[in-house]
C-alpha positions in Angstrom: 0.3 0.1 0.2 1.6 3.2 -0.9 1.9 6.2 1.6 -0.9 8.7 1.4 0.6 11.9 -0.3 0.9 15.1 2.0 1.3 18.5 1.5 5.2 17.8 1.9 5.0 15.5 -1.0 2.7 17.7 -3.3 4.5 19.9 -4.9 3.3 24.0 -5.3 2.8 23.1 -9.1 0.3 20.0 -8.4 -1.7 22.0 -5.5 -2.0 25.1 -8.5 -2.9 22.4 -11.0 -5.4 21.0 -8.5 -6.8 24.8 -7.6 -6.6 25.9 -10.9 -9.0 23.4 -12.2 -12.3 24.3 -10.3 -14.4 26.6 -12.8 -13.6 30.4 -12.9 -17.2 30.9 -11.3 -16.3 29.2 -8.1 -12.0 30.5 -7.7 -12.1 33.7 -9.8 -14.4 35.8 -8.8 -14.9 39.8 -8.8 -14.9 41.8 -6.1 -18.5 41.6 -6.1 -18.3 37.9 -6.5 -16.2 37.3 -3.3 -18.8 39.5 -1.0 -22.0 37.8 -2.3 -20.2 34.2 -2.5 -19.2 34.8 1.1 -22.4 36.0 2.1 -24.3 33.2 0.9 -22.4 30.8 3.1 -22.8 32.8 6.2 -26.7 33.2 5.5 -27.0 29.7 4.8 -25.3 28.9 7.9 -28.4 30.7 9.6 -29.8 27.1 8.3 -32.8 28.1 6.1 -32.8 28.8 2.6 -31.8 32.5 1.5 -34.0 34.7 -0.4 -31.9 36.7 -3.1 -33.7 40.0 -1.5 -32.2 39.2 1.8 -28.8 38.5 0.1 -29.2 42.1 -1.6 -30.0 43.1 2.0 -27.2 42.3 3.8 -24.5 43.2 1.0 -26.4 46.6 0.4 -26.6 46.2 -3.7 -30.2 46.3 -5.7 -31.4 43.1 -5.9 -31.1 43.0 -10.2 -27.1 43.4 -9.5 -27.2 40.7 -6.9 -29.1 38.4 -9.6 -26.6 39.5 -12.2 -23.6 38.4 -10.3 -24.9 35.1 -9.3 -26.7 34.1 -12.8 -25.2 31.3 -14.3 -23.1 30.3 -11.6 -22.6 26.4 -11.3 -22.5 24.7 -7.8 -25.1 26.9 -6.7 -28.9 25.3 -6.3 -32.5 26.8 -5.5 -35.9 25.6 -4.3 -39.3 26.0 -6.1 -39.7 29.5 -4.7 -36.2 30.4 -5.4 -34.3 30.7 -2.5 -30.8 29.1 -2.6 -30.5 26.2 -0.6 -27.1 25.0 -1.1 -23.7 26.4 -2.4 -20.9 25.1 -3.4 -20.5 22.2 -0.3 -22.8 23.9 2.2 -26.5 22.6 2.0 -29.6 22.9 4.2 -30.9 19.5 2.2 -29.7 16.1 3.8 -26.7 15.4 2.3 -23.8 12.6 3.8 -22.2 14.9 6.2 -24.1 16.4 9.0 -22.3 19.9 9.8 -23.5 21.7 13.2 -23.0 25.5 13.5 -24.5 27.7 16.2 -26.9 24.8 17.4 -28.3 24.5 13.6 -27.8 21.2 11.3 -26.7 21.9 7.9 -24.5 19.4 5.4 -21.9 19.1 3.2 -21.6 18.0 -0.4 -18.2 16.3 0.6 -15.5 15.8 3.1 -13.2 18.7 1.9 -16.5 21.1 2.5 -16.4 20.4 6.3 -12.7 21.4 6.6 -12.7 24.9 4.8 -16.4 26.3 5.1 -15.6 27.4 8.6 -13.0 29.8 7.9 -15.5 31.2 5.2 -18.2 31.7 7.6 -15.3 32.7 10.7 -17.6 29.8 12.8 -16.4 26.5 14.9 -18.5 23.5 13.1 -19.1 20.1 14.3 -19.2 17.4 11.4 -20.7 14.0 12.1 -19.9 11.1 9.0 -19.4 7.6 8.0 -16.9 5.9 6.9 -17.9 4.4 3.6 -16.1 1.5 3.6 -16.3 0.4 7.4 -19.9 2.7 8.1 -18.0 3.4 11.4 -18.8 7.0 12.8 -16.4 9.9 12.9 -16.9 13.3 14.5 -14.2 16.4 13.4 -14.9 19.7 15.4 -13.1 22.1 12.5 -12.4 26.0 13.9 -11.7 29.1 11.3 -7.9 28.4 12.4 -7.8 24.8 11.7 -9.4 20.9 13.0 -9.1 20.8 16.9 -10.0 17.7 17.1 -10.8 14.0 15.7 -12.4 10.7 16.7 -11.2 8.3 16.3 -7.9 10.0 15.6 -6.6 8.5 13.0 -9.3 9.4 10.1 -7.6 10.7 6.7 -9.5 12.6 3.8 -9.9 10.9 0.4 -9.1 13.8 -2.6 -9.7 14.2 -6.1 -7.8 15.4 -8.3 -10.6 17.8 -10.4 -11.3 18.0 -13.6 -13.1 21.4 -14.5 -15.6 20.4 -17.4 -17.1 17.7 -15.2 -17.0 20.1 -12.2 -19.0 22.3 -14.2 -21.6 20.3 -15.3 -21.7 18.3 -12.1 -19.6 18.7 -9.4 -21.7 16.5 -6.6 -21.1 13.4 -9.0 -18.0 14.3 -10.4 -16.0 15.7 -7.4 -18.2 14.7 -3.8 -18.4 11.2 -4.8 -15.0 10.7 -4.5 -14.2 13.0 -1.1 -14.9 11.1 2.1 -13.3 10.8 5.6 -12.0 7.3 6.6 -11.4 6.4 10.0 -7.8 5.1 8.8 -5.5 4.9 5.7 -6.1 1.4 5.1 -9.9 1.6 5.1 -9.5 4.8 2.5 -7.1 2.7 0.7 -9.2 -0.2 0.3 -12.1 1.7 -0.7 -10.1 4.0 -3.4 -8.9 0.4 -5.0 -12.6 -0.7 -5.8 -13.8 3.0 -7.1 -13.4 3.2 -10.6 -11.1 6.5 -10.6 -8.6 5.0 -8.1 -5.3 6.4 -10.3 -7.2 10.2 -10.1 -7.9 9.9 -6.2 -5.1 10.6 -3.3 -4.9 10.4 0.7 -4.7 13.4 2.7 -4.5 14.0 6.7 -7.2 16.4 8.2 -4.7 18.9 8.5 -3.2 19.0 4.9 -6.9 18.9 3.8 -7.8 21.8 5.8 -4.2 24.1 4.8 -5.2 23.2 0.6 -9.1 24.6 1.7 -7.2 27.3 3.3 -4.8 28.4 -0.2 -8.3 28.0 -1.5 -9.9 30.3 0.5 -7.0 32.4 0.3 -6.9 32.6 -3.8 -11.3 32.5 -4.1 -11.5 35.7 -1.8 -8.2 37.6 -1.5 -9.7 40.4 -0.1 -11.0 38.6 3.4 -8.4 36.0 3.4 -5.1 37.3 1.6 -3.0 35.6 -0.9 -0.9 32.2 0.0 -0.9 30.0 2.8 -3.7 31.1 5.2 -2.4 30.6 8.8 
């Protein structure tokens, strides 16, 4: 069994390739887009669908300007009434990973979302998930500054090297279905070996998953988190 790839063994070019594979409407936001994106996460963290009018009000922007900014974004979902129910990893509808914030129960599309979103919303989160191989329970506490606690201690995360077109078309099926928490490296390696894309999936520690997430946040929201590795 190969050793899990970590930040120390992933060169910066590989990390840049990974982050650069995300659609421009996700990683290359305008200044208005950055503010709108962060605010969607923070409003969803209250546990209810978000009306575009509410988003516009909190941004102090005209509703039509907000609509034109988010129009055409991938990774954003609405209910029948036009309210936002999910956005790039955070959802008010049930998904595999439970994400508990300030007494509200939300859900994440994939394990990595659970690690980078606390920094975006500026709140501590408690994650409950299952190892898809062993079906064992996993509990993790993540603060904006990093991973604080994990049970069991050997928990790792699988990581999918993304494809831009596939992510734009269906981020959940092409990416999230391959990114999970596992109770051990052995469990992760077994699951990956039986997947349909074993050559595209690596195993990371939670800490290194957080650091890539912090780098993603810094690139996506430079006016908020700055450039380079977030500490």
